[in-house]
N, C-alpha and C positions, 0 to 999 in steps of 0.2 A: 509516431515515426514508426512505421513498420520497419522491419528487421535487416530487410532489401535494400533499404536509404540510410544504415547504420553503415551497412556493409559499405556501400558508397561514401557517405561519408570520411568514413577510418580509411580507403583506399587514397580518397581525395587528401588526406592530410598526411598522408605519408609520401603521397606525390612533391605536395608542398615542402615537406622536410628536406629530400630529396634535392631540390631544387634551391632550397634555400642554405643545406650544407649544415643543417643545424643539430650537430652531434648531441648536445642534451638533451634537443627535441626528441630525436631517434630514440636515445636510450630513453626517457619515460614512457613513450610508446610501446618500447618492447618489453618495457616492464609492464604498461598496462594490459598489454597483451598475456604476459605471464600471470598477473591475478587474477585475468579474466576464465583463464585454465587451469589455474590453479584451486582458483573457489568452487568451480566446475559447475552446477548443474546447469540445466536446459534454462529453468528461470531466472535463475543468476543472470545466465548470457542474453537471455529475454531482456533483461531490462537494462543489461550492459548496452546493447544495440541499441534500445528504445532510446539513450539517455545520453550518448556518447556526442551528440552532436553541439547539445547544453552544455555538458562539462568543457568540451574541447575550447568554446564560445567562452565560459566563464577563464577558464585557465589563461587564456589570452588576455584576457582582461587583468588577471590578477601578476600575472606575470611583468605585462608594461606597467600595472602603477608600481608595484616593487620595486624594478628595474630605476623609474624616474624617483623612487622614494631613494634608496640608496645612492643616486646621483647628487641628491639635494644634500642628504646626511654627510655626502662626501667632502663637495661643495661649501659647505657649513651655510646652508640657503635657509632663509627665513622667508614669512608670507612676503611682508612688505619688498623684498629683493626681487622677489620671482614676480610682484605686479609688476615694480620696476621696468622687467622685461618685456611685461605686456602692453607698458605705456608707450616703448620706443620703437614697436611696433605698426600701433595707430594709434597717435595720437589724437587724432580728431574724431575719433570714432565715439557716439552714444557710450559711456558707459553705465550710469544710473539715469532713467526717466522716472520723474516724479509727479506722479498720475494728478494728484490733488490740484499743482497749479501747472504742471506743461513742464517744469523748469527740467531743462537735459545738461546734465553735468557730461562730457567730454570725460575720457581718460587723462588729460592733460588736467582741466582745472580738479577733477576728482584729486589727480598728484598733487597739486598746489595747495589746494584744502589740507591735503594730510600734511604737508610742512608747515603749513601755520598752525597746526596744532602742535606738529612738534617742538617748534619753535617755541610755542605756548608753554609747555611742557615744560622747555628747559628752563625756562625762567622762574617757571615755579620754587626750580631747586628740588622737582622729585629725582627720583634715580632708579635706576633697572630695579624689579622688580614689586616696585610700590604699586599700588592697586587704587584703580579713579573707579567709582560706580558711574553708571551711565544707566538716567534711569528719564527716560523720553518713548514718545512715541514712534511710529516707525517713518523715516524721511533720509535723505541722502547724508545727514550730518552725521547721523549716528554713525554711517558705512567711515567719514575721514577721521570721525575721532577714533574710534577703536583701532582704525591699523595706523593714523596718526600717533597714537600712546605705542604702538609696536614698532616702531621706528626707532624709538630712543627706550624700547625695553621699559615701559609702563606697563604694567597689565589690566585690562579692562573687568568691570562684572557687570554682566547686562543682566539690569532689574528688568522684572517683570514688571512693566507699567500699569496692569490692574492691581499692585498690590499696596497694601494698606496697613497703617498703623504696625501692629504688633509682627507681622510677618515681613514689611519694607524695613524695619529695622531690624528685624533680624538675619534678612539677606544683606544688609551694608554691616552689619557687626560681622559675620561670620566668614566675609571677606579679607577683613581689615584696613578698610578703604578709608585713602587720607583725605581726598577729596570728592566731593559729587557734584555732578552735571545733572540737573532736570531742566524740563520742558515748561515752560513757564504757565504751559495747559493744566500743569500737574497741581495745583494749589493744593493737593495734598501735603505735599511736602511741610509745609507752615504746622499741619498738624500734628509731627513726629521733631521739628527742627529741635526742639527744647531737649528730645532724650539723646540727639548726636554726640557723638566725642566732643568735647569743649574747642579741640581741634580742629574740625572737621571745616573744611573749606568749599566756600558753598558757590554754585556757578551758574547762571541761569540760560536758558536761548531760545527765543522764539518772542511772538510779538509781548513786549514790554507790558503786562499786564499789572493790577496791584500791587505793590515789590512786595516780596515775601521778606518779612521782619525780624528772625528767629532769635530769641532771648538779643544778644549784643553783636551777634555776627554780622556780616555785610555781603550780600550778595552780589555776589560780581556777573556783570553782563559777560556773558562769553562771547557773544556774536561781536562784540566792540572789539573785544580783546582781537579775536582771530580775524576781525577787517585792518587790525594794523599790523598783522602778524607778517616779518617777511614770507614769501610764498618760493622760497628756491631750497633746496637741499641745505640741512644743516651741519653737511661734512661728519657729521655724530658717526663714530667707532663702537656699534651695538658689540657687548659680547656674547649674548646669545645665538643658539644655534639652534638647529631643526629639531630636535628634540627638547626644547625648552619652553616653558610657559609661555602663552597664546594672551588668553581670556579666561574668562571664568562665563560660562551659561549654564541657569540654575533647573534642577529638573524642577519638574510641576507642579510638584507636593500635592498631588493627590491621594497620598496615604500619611501624609503629616507635612512637618516645613518644609519649603524648597532647600535641599542640597548644593553646595557650589560645587558641580564639575570642573576639574584641570581639562582645558584644552591647550594642547603642545600646538608649534606650526607642523608638526609632522601629522597631526590627527587633522587638523584643517585641510590638508591637501590632500589627507587618503579622503576623507569622506567626498570632498567635492569631485576627484579626481573619478573614482566609482563611479561615482552619477553620472560625468562625462562620456565616460569607455564604456558601461554597461549599457546605455541605453541610447546610441545613437545622436546623440546632441551633435552640432556642430559649431564650427565659429561664427556664423553669419546667424545661428537664431537669437530670438528676443521674447526673455522670458517676463512671462508676467506672474509678480511675487506679491499675492495679498496677506503673507503669512508675515507675526511680528518678527521685526528685526533684533529682540531677546532672544530667539529662539533657535537650534541649531536647524532646524531646514531653511529658516528665511535667514541666517545672517553666513550659514556651512554651505548647505546642499547647493541655495539659489546662489547668493552673493558671490561663492567663489567660483563659480563660472564665469562670473564678470573678473574679478581680480585674478585667475589663472588660466581662462582659457579664452579671453577678449569676448565673452558675450556680455547682449544689453539686457541691464535687466530696468523691468520696470516695478517700481515700489506705490504700492498703496498704502496708505495710514492705517487703514482697516478694511476685512472683509467684508463684501455688500456683495450678496445673494444677485439681488435685482440688477446689478449693473459687469457682474463678471463677466459677462460674451461684448457688450457693450465697450468694457474698456478692451478685450482682446483684438476685436476690431479695428477700434481708433486706433493703437499701437500696433497695429501689423503684428501681433505675439504670436509666437511658433512653440511655444513647448508654458504649460502651465504645471505647478504645483499645485499640492491637495496636503493635506490633513488631515485626522482623524476624521471627522463629518462633514466636510465642506463640498464634498460630492452627494451626497444625501441632500442636503440643504438646496444644491443647484437642481435635484431633482424636485424638488418640492415648489420651485416657481414654476408658474406659470411659463407653456412657448410663446419664444420671441424671436423675430427676426435674426438677432446677431447672434445667437446659438446656431445658426444654419449658415453662416455667412465667415465665420473666423477660420483661421489659417493656421489652426493650433494644430501638428502632428504628435505631439508626445506630450503626456501628464505624468510625472514624477511627484510622488509622495510616499507616504506608506498611512495606514489604518482603513485603505481603501476595504469595506466590508464583503464582502462573497455574496452576500443580498442582494446587494446593487451594484455589481461591478458591471454586467453583461448591460445592465439596462443603461445605466452610464455612458457604455462604450457608442453601446448603439442611437440612442437618444442624439448624445452630444458628438458624434462622426470621430472617434479618437483613435486614431490609428494604432498607436503604443501607449498600454499604460506599463511605468518602470517604475513597479510597486517594492519596495526594500522593507528588509526589517531595521533597525537598531537605535540603541539609545545613543546621546552624546558622551556618555563615555567608557563603554561598551566596545569588546573587544573581541565579538561574535557577530556581527551584523551578516546578514545575508540580502541577496537581490534574485529578482525573479527576472531572469535573463531574455526569456523565452514566453515572457504575457502568461502563463499559466495562469487559467482563471482560478481567483480564489486565494493563491498562495501569495505568499509573504516572501518566499528565498527558495534555495532546495541546499542540500549536503549531497556531494557524490556518489554514488552507490559503487562504482568502480573505485574511488582512489580516497574513500571517507577520511583518510589521515590526515591529507595533503592540506586541510584546511581545518585545524584540529577545533572542533567544536561537538560539541553532543549532546542529545536528551537524555535527562538519566530521571529516573524514578524518585518520586517523592514523596515521604509519608503527608498524613492528614493533614498536620499540623506543619507541612510546609517544609521541613526541615528533609534535606536529602536524605536516602534510605543507600544503607550502605550492604556489601556482602562480607562473607565469613575474615576476609581477609583488610575490611575496612575500607574499601575501594566502594565506587559511585557503580549502579546498577545501571546500565546503559539501556533504552527504550527500543522496543520490538516496533516495526512500522504500524502502525495503527495505533497505537498506546500515548496517551499523553505525557509529557515529561518537562522537565524545568531544561530550560537552556543554556548552556557554560560552555565557557571557551575559556582554553590551557592559557595562560597565561607567560609568556616569553618577553620578557625586559630589554633584549637583543633584537628582538623581530619588531621592525617598526609598522605590523601587521597586526602583531600578538600582545602589545602594551596594553595596560591597563594603570592610566595616571591618577585615579582615584580623585577625590574631590577634596578642599580647601580646608577638613577637617580631618583627620587621624580614624574616628569615630567611625563616622562615616565610611568610610574606605573599606575599615574594616570589616563592615557590615555584609562587603559584597563579594569578599573572599572566601572560597571554600579549599581546603587541602586535603590531598591525597584522590584525588577523584581522578582522573584519567592514570597517573600509574602512583606509587608509595614516593613522598616526599615532592610531589609540586604543588602545581597555586593554580584555581582556576576564578575568572570570575561567576558568578553567580547571577544572571539575568532577573530573577525574580518573577518571569514571563515562563508560563507555559504554554507548549504548539506540539504539533502530533505531526509528524512525518509518514506520509506513505511510501508504498515500496519502491516509488521510482526515485524517491529522494525528495518530494516537494516538502517542504515545512508552509505547517498552515497553523495562524496567531489564534490561542481559545479562550487564554485569559491572564490576565494579571495576579500571580499569587497571591490568596487573599481574598480573590473574588469569586473563585470557584465553590461554590459550598454542597451540602449532601443535605439529600431529601428523599426518603422513601427508599431507602438504598443503593442513589442512585447519584453521581456526580453530576449538577448542574451547570454547564456553564454560563456565566453572566454574558457575554460577548455575543452567546448563539441567541438567545431567548431576545435580549434588545434587538436583535438582527431582524429577528423574526415579528416582534412585536410593531417595533417601528415601521416594518413593510406595511404590516397590518392596517398603521395608523397613518399612513400618507406620510411618511418618511418624517413624525412628529420625535421630537427628543424624548428617549426613554430611560431611565437608570434601572437596573437591575438587580439583587442585593439579595441576602439571606438575612432573616432575624428569626429569635430565638425566640422560643415557647416554651415557657414553664408545662416541663412532665413531657413534651416532648422529644423523641430524640431527633440531632440532625436540625436544620436551619427552614424555616419556611420561606418560600421565594416573594417576594416582594417588587412591584414594579411603578415607579413614581413617572407620571406621563407629562409632560406639558399640553395644558391643556386652557387656550384662552380664555374658556366660557363657552356659555353655548351650551345646547344637549351634549351631553354622551351618553350613546345606546349602548347601555353595559350588555343588554340582549344578544346582541348582536354581537358584542366585542367579543364575548365567551363562548360564542358560536363557533367564530372564526378561531377563535384560542386553539379550543378542542380537537379543531380539524389539523390544525399547525403544529402542536404541540402533543408532548407526548405525557402522559397525567401528570407525572411528578416534575415537570418544567413548569406548569401551569401557575401563575401567580396567586398564590394565597390571599395577597393583599393587594391593593390597589388605591394608588395615593396621586388623586388629582390634583395640579398645583400651577398655579400661571408658566412657572418656567423652571429647568431644571438648573442647579447649580453645575457650570462649565468654567475650566480654565480658559485663559487665554489663546489655546489653540485647540478649547473645542473638548477637549477632555472632561468625562463626566466626573463631576466629584460628589461622592458618595458619606464619605465620614460621616457628615451631619444627618443623613438620612438613614443609616444604618443607625447611628445613635438614637435619633429620635422613633425611630422603630412607626407600630403602627397606633401610636396613641395620638388621639385629636388633639391637635394643637392651635390650630390659624384658621381662622374663619375663611379665607379664602379660599382653602384647601379640602377636600373631602377623601377621607378614608375607606375604603370598600372591605370588608373579608367574603371568600368566595364560602359558601353556605351549601357543604356536599350532597346534605340530604335534602335540602329545596331546588338544587340546581342552580343558582342564582348568585349575585354580588349583592350584600346589602350592607347599609351604611353602617361603619364602626361606633358606634355612640359609646359613652361613657358607663353603663351600664353592660353592652356588649362586652366591650375592653374589658371591663372588672370581668365576665364569665370567662374569658378568654385566658386571663390571668389566673385563674380558681381552677383552671381543667375542669368547666361545666360545659365547654364546648368541645362537641367532638369534628378536627381535622381529619 
């Protein structure tokens, strides 16, 4: 935006203030003007004029969400009570559409199913604060289950249905669940049933296949129980309020075992409301959701639009790149939600008619790589991308409110303390760098740093509710960050901010590695390599080499078979990447490990390094002297380990 445009916007805002007679906003703008005058340089004034429209747009959204949250706090609202208000407005409007069967649940039907769940819960004798684990693939019943549980104060633990054995047991255990509801399609429950708590009650839902018979426990047919359960309100008076626990959502576990993040009612409202008001969503929108309902993107950002704002949500059991646009056309979807690598998977698909015939107006999500952003928007004719940054539990979420390509959000350069987040310097070991007073050191524009958010438990926008276990909570806390005696949430993510305040995701803490005296961003290298390979899955990480400082870059590439032109690949890599960022090792494998939300898992890859182990995979080493990649044999591996090979 040109400076003159900024002046026009400011005059327009001042005129609106006079028209609306809002003295608090007048005071804010006067303070803003004084801040500009005080901070003073022409460069700052230029930045202020270029960003004031963006900042005012976000300010309006923040104030709108904040006022709504304070009203709900005062009224002791909960997600079930807010949902009940939506049902009264349009009971017969479609709320959830299950793509697999074409089944349509109106708002009235969804509420009746929730009531049936609530009656079932009370019949079990469970009390407020008890936990029930849900281990099911995505379908409308998942929504009815956690919402019905919440109607009587019982908390759901939404468990990743891809987990097996030890990870599954860990998630059930850490939640303290008294019961577990599982889909009959997930027969893996029989493998862990003998390790569950002896008093654990099991309920199954879905087509009754061969009955699971763990130990001496009986598996109850939940569908039959709900069918015979009353569909009217229980008249139960819940003691929980807006800041009390709603359910648990687990972290992806990319760097260890999943952690159960606490989601309170106010946090659920906050995430959904920011999505609705920030990205121009409308009450008549139809959202296509192919993301799992055990994840915050699917069950809060997406389903939250249905429960709190009356939008219709199309639920697909599992993401399919080949059916994505066909589904959008079939259901007249106007909004899609993405996460992680979905956009890249869609770009890798051949062109089909449906991708030009859809009515999708907005794409909302996080993790859209800058390397595919513009290609995605142009090919699929997306008018608006609502990119945001945030973990389920964090208090430092960011929104890209004006569609800045590549940015995951911004922080105002005019009023940076209005939303107290900051990028701070970190040491090579990942610890926060401190000044002589013991405070964290803010990053300058262009300088990568750790994103942190100031904690204030009296402010619904700055709360940090932590995890089910205190140890995990403590690991995300830092003290004396913004000032002495304060506390802050440490995201674990490295971002970089430009001079206009736009934030760009750089890497997760621990992924960035140092080679040849330079920091290498795995996320950036992954984006480049994936683009060179036609949007294939690529995992980049650093591996240690004996006697060599730093870590050498290694890339695991999903390659289904057939010839792989190493010479052409190396030529392209040399053109696209600086010497220190080029992979020293390559690992061609049938597929790269990912989570259920398409986050690449690198723990096993890092652990195995560059030692040949699997006959279906090939590992290559970049011989700098010969100028080519060559296979890593047992002999070459031993030579590298003994320092006989020049890197």
